[in-house]
C-alpha positions as CSV (number, residue, x, y, z in Angstrom):
1,M,90.0,98.2,-30.6
2,S,86.7,96.9,-31.7
3,D,84.2,98.5,-34.2
4,K,81.9,99.1,-31.2
5,D,84.6,101.2,-29.5
6,Y,84.5,103.6,-32.5
7,G,80.8,104.3,-32.6
8,H,77.5,103.1,-33.9
9,A,78.2,102.6,-37.6
10,D,77.0,99.2,-39.0
11,V,80.1,97.4,-40.1
12,A,80.1,94.9,-43.0
13,D,81.7,91.6,-42.1
14,P,84.3,90.8,-44.7
15,G,84.1,87.1,-43.9
16,A,80.4,87.1,-44.7
17,S,80.6,89.5,-47.6
18,G,81.0,86.7,-50.2
19,R,77.8,85.2,-49.0
20,G,75.8,88.4,-48.5
21,S,77.0,90.1,-51.7
22,A,75.5,87.5,-53.9
23,H,72.1,88.2,-52.4
24,A,72.4,92.0,-52.1
25,D,69.5,93.6,-53.9
26,T,71.2,96.1,-56.2
27,D,67.9,97.3,-57.7
28,G,66.4,97.5,-54.2
29,V,69.2,99.7,-53.0
30,R,68.8,102.0,-55.9
31,D,65.0,102.2,-55.5
32,R,65.1,102.7,-51.8
33,L,67.7,105.5,-52.3
34,G,65.2,107.8,-53.8
35,A,66.8,111.2,-54.4
36,R,69.4,110.7,-51.8
37,T,73.2,110.6,-52.3
38,I,75.5,107.7,-51.3
39,V,78.4,109.6,-49.6
40,L,81.7,107.8,-49.3
41,V,83.8,109.1,-46.4
42,G,87.1,108.0,-44.9
43,M,90.9,108.6,-44.8
44,M,92.9,109.5,-47.9
45,G,93.9,106.3,-49.6
46,C,90.9,104.3,-48.5
47,G,89.6,104.0,-52.0
48,K,86.7,106.4,-52.1
49,S,87.2,107.4,-55.7
50,S,88.0,104.0,-57.1
51,V,85.3,102.2,-55.2
52,G,82.9,105.0,-55.8
53,R,83.2,104.8,-59.6
54,L,82.6,101.1,-59.6
55,L,79.7,101.4,-57.1
56,A,78.1,104.1,-59.2
57,A,78.4,101.9,-62.3
58,R,76.9,98.9,-60.5
59,L,73.9,100.9,-59.2
60,K,73.6,102.8,-62.6
61,L,74.0,106.1,-60.9
62,P,76.2,109.2,-61.6
63,F,79.6,109.3,-59.8
64,V,80.9,112.7,-58.5
65,D,84.2,113.4,-56.9
66,A,84.0,116.3,-54.5
67,D,87.7,117.2,-54.8
68,T,87.4,117.4,-58.6
69,E,84.4,119.7,-58.2
70,I,86.3,121.9,-55.8
71,E,89.2,122.2,-58.3
72,L,86.8,123.1,-61.1
73,A,85.0,125.7,-58.9
74,A,88.3,127.3,-57.8
75,N,90.2,126.8,-61.1
76,L,93.0,125.5,-58.9
77,T,94.3,122.1,-57.8
78,I,93.8,121.1,-54.2
79,Q,97.5,121.5,-53.6
80,E,97.4,125.1,-55.0
81,I,94.4,126.0,-52.9
82,F,96.2,124.8,-49.7
83,A,99.4,126.6,-50.7
84,R,97.8,129.9,-51.7
85,H,95.0,130.1,-49.2
86,G,95.5,127.6,-46.4
87,E,93.3,124.8,-45.1
88,P,90.5,126.9,-43.5
89,Y,89.8,128.5,-46.8
90,F,89.8,125.1,-48.5
91,R,87.4,123.6,-45.9
92,A,84.9,126.5,-46.3
93,G,84.9,126.0,-50.1
94,E,84.6,122.2,-49.6
95,H,81.5,122.6,-47.5
96,R,79.8,124.9,-50.0
97,V,80.6,122.5,-52.9
98,I,79.3,119.4,-51.0
99,A,76.2,121.3,-50.0
100,R,75.5,122.0,-53.6
101,L,76.3,118.5,-54.8
102,L,74.0,116.9,-52.2
103,G,71.0,118.5,-53.9
104,Q,71.8,116.7,-57.2
105,G,71.1,113.1,-56.1
106,P,70.6,110.3,-56.6
107,Q,74.3,109.7,-57.1
108,V,77.5,108.4,-55.5
109,L,79.7,111.1,-54.0
110,A,83.3,110.6,-53.0
111,T,84.4,113.2,-50.4
112,G,87.9,114.3,-49.3
113,G,89.3,112.9,-46.1
114,G,88.5,115.9,-44.0
115,A,85.1,116.7,-45.3
116,F,83.1,114.6,-42.8
117,M,84.9,116.3,-39.9
118,N,82.8,119.4,-40.4
119,P,79.7,119.1,-38.2
120,E,77.6,121.2,-40.6
121,T,78.7,119.0,-43.5
122,R,77.8,115.8,-41.5
123,K,74.4,117.3,-40.8
124,L,73.7,118.0,-44.5
125,I,74.9,114.4,-45.4
126,A,72.6,112.9,-42.7
127,E,69.7,114.9,-44.2
128,S,70.3,114.3,-47.8
129,G,72.3,111.1,-48.1
130,I,73.5,107.8,-46.7
131,S,77.1,107.9,-45.5
132,V,79.5,104.9,-46.0
133,W,82.8,104.8,-44.1
134,L,85.5,102.9,-46.1
135,K,87.7,101.7,-43.2
136,A,91.3,100.8,-43.7
137,D,94.2,100.1,-41.3
138,F,97.3,102.2,-41.1
139,E,99.6,99.9,-43.1
140,T,97.1,99.7,-46.0
141,L,96.6,103.5,-46.1
142,F,100.3,104.4,-45.8
143,E,101.2,102.0,-48.6
144,R,98.6,103.5,-50.8
145,V,99.2,107.2,-50.1
146,S,103.0,106.7,-50.5
147,R,102.5,106.0,-54.2
148,R,101.4,109.6,-54.8
149,A,103.0,113.0,-53.8
150,N,99.8,115.1,-54.1
151,R,98.6,114.8,-50.5
152,P,99.0,118.3,-49.0
153,L,98.6,117.2,-45.4
154,L,101.4,114.7,-45.8
155,Q,104.0,117.1,-47.2
156,T,106.0,116.9,-44.0
157,P,109.2,115.2,-42.8
158,D,107.1,112.6,-40.9
159,P,104.1,111.6,-43.1
160,A,103.6,108.3,-41.2
161,G,103.3,110.2,-38.0
162,V,100.9,112.7,-39.5
163,L,98.8,109.9,-40.9
164,K,98.6,108.1,-37.6
165,R,97.5,111.3,-35.8
166,L,94.9,112.0,-38.5
167,M,93.5,108.5,-38.1
168,A,93.3,108.9,-34.3
169,L,91.4,112.2,-34.7
170,R,89.1,111.2,-37.6
171,D,88.2,107.6,-37.1
172,P,85.8,108.2,-34.2
173,V,84.1,110.8,-36.3
174,Y,83.9,108.6,-39.4
175,A,82.3,106.0,-37.1
176,Q,79.2,108.3,-37.1
177,A,78.6,107.2,-40.7
178,D,75.5,105.1,-41.4
179,V,77.5,102.1,-42.4
180,A,81.1,101.0,-42.4
181,V,82.9,98.7,-44.8
182,D,86.5,97.4,-44.6
183,S,88.6,98.6,-47.5
184,R,91.4,96.1,-47.7
185,N,93.8,94.8,-50.3
186,V,91.3,92.8,-52.4
187,P,89.9,93.7,-55.8
188,H,87.8,96.8,-55.7
189,E,84.9,94.9,-57.0
190,Q,84.8,92.9,-53.8
191,V,84.7,96.1,-51.7
192,V,81.9,97.3,-53.9
193,S,80.0,94.1,-53.2
194,D,80.5,94.7,-49.5
195,V,79.2,98.2,-49.8
196,V,76.1,97.1,-51.7
197,S,75.4,94.4,-49.1
198,A,75.9,96.9,-46.2
199,L,73.6,99.4,-47.9
200,D,71.0,96.7,-48.5
201,A,71.1,95.6,-44.9
202,H,71.0,99.2,-43.6
203,M,68.0,100.1,-45.8
204,R,66.1,96.9,-44.9
205,K,66.7,97.5,-41.2
206,N,65.4,101.0,-41.5
207,D,62.3,99.7,-43.4
208,D,61.5,97.4,-40.5
209,E,61.8,100.1,-37.9
């Protein structure tokens, strides 16, 4: 399935990223950003937190992890919130926290895998930020998430099956992000360079329109 089949997100070409990244205008990206937030979206294990921290450092911006902020607000871990109150309760709190954080830009914000599925949250992100989908294939994601046992949605007898179903449901929605970048098994710094290049191209394109 091609990137076009998923939607309209501008997808960075990994083959060209080495060339484009060297010319990406980091200062220009930061300046054009204004008060907006760069919002990283995508499946669990796609690298939103790791890439987000490095991206924020490169752009000299604060980094915020929405899941961490949710845990601080609830004084519970994500696992505990799911166990005690269920997913709908968690999603409602997630929306409120992200709405608050979006007003604190400019910054880089890593969101949980399900956050972008909320239409109201997507609307707020579109109004106050630039969304970046970190894409990864199933094999990459499953290898990464299998290293950790703190994924509430994967606490089932068939985590691989659950992950495949989540990807089928979520990928077409993630494709509504402003840009998409392949998150693959290369150094995180390379993915960060790809993100900067994709943001630079997206912003320049919008400047020309």
